[in-house]
C-alpha positions in Angstrom: 3.1 -12.9 5.6 0.1 -12.8 7.8 0.6 -9.9 10.2 3.3 -11.5 12.3 4.6 -8.8 14.6 3.5 -6.0 12.4 0.8 -4.4 10.2 0.4 -1.6 7.8 0.9 0.9 10.6 4.4 -0.5 11.3 5.6 1.1 8.1 3.0 3.6 6.9 2.2 5.1 10.3 -1.0 5.6 12.2 -2.2 8.2 9.7 -1.3 6.0 6.7 0.8 8.9 5.2 4.1 7.1 5.4 7.1 9.4 4.9 9.4 8.0 7.6 12.2 5.7 6.6 11.8 2.1 7.7 14.2 1.1 10.4 17.6 0.0 9.1 16.6 0.9 5.5 16.5 3.9 3.3 13.0 3.0 2.0 10.4 5.6 2.7 6.9 4.1 2.7 4.4 6.0 0.6 1.1 7.6 1.6 -1.6 4.8 1.5 -4.6 6.9 2.3 -7.5 6.1 0.0 -7.7 9.6 -1.3 -4.1 9.6 -2.3 -4.1 6.1 -3.8 -7.2 6.7 -5.9 -6.6 10.4 -6.9 -6.2 11.3 -10.5 -2.8 12.9 -9.8 0.2 11.3 -11.3 1.6 8.5 -9.1 5.2 7.7 -9.1 7.5 5.5 -7.2 11.1 4.6 -7.6 10.2 2.5 -10.6 7.9 4.5 -12.8 4.6 6.3 -13.0 1.4 4.3 -12.7 -2.3 5.0 -12.9 -4.4 5.6 -9.8 -5.4 2.6 -7.7 -8.9 1.2 -7.6 -10.4 -1.0 -4.9 -9.5 -4.0 -7.1 -5.9 -2.9 -7.8 -5.4 -2.1 -4.1 -6.3 -5.7 -3.3 -3.8 -6.9 -6.0 -1.1 -4.8 -4.5 -1.7 -6.0 -1.0 -1.9 -9.7 -1.9 0.3 -10.0 -5.0 2.7 -7.0 -4.8 1.7 -5.6 -8.2 0.8 -1.9 -8.9 -1.9 -0.7 -11.3 0.7 -0.6 -14.2 1.4 -4.3 -13.7 4.8 -3.7 -12.1 6.0 -5.1 -8.8 5.8 -2.7 -5.9 8.9 -2.1 -3.8 10.6 -5.3 -2.5 10.1 -4.2 1.1 6.3 -4.3 0.8 5.2 -7.8 2.0 2.5 -9.7 0.3 -0.3 -10.2 2.7 -2.4 -13.4 3.0 -5.8 -11.8 3.7 -9.4 -13.0 3.2 -11.7 -11.1 0.8 -13.7 -9.9 3.8 -10.5 -8.6 5.6 -9.4 -6.9 2.4 -12.8 -5.2 2.0 -12.6 -4.1 5.6 -9.1 -2.7 5.1 -10.2 -0.7 2.1 -13.1 0.7 4.0 -10.7 1.7 6.8 -8.3 3.3 4.3 -11.2 5.5 3.2 -11.4 6.9 6.8 -7.8 8.1 6.9 
């Protein structure tokens, strides 16, 4: 998927904090602010706990749908076809949220 009719904000909200169920679904998007993703706090999703994200594992999750524990992220999260430059810019943006 390459941002056809949507973007991160479509699910995670303007603030990046998620928390609101996706239309016609019971999936609640997580908080994707950089501080939350990279914090040392335990991270858990519906599958299992995983280590905090790093810049590199954020890129892997966005492009390949794999979390830092090597598990697939929720099926509703699209895999984005983004250039290295765009991913770097996105991570820098996440740091501002």
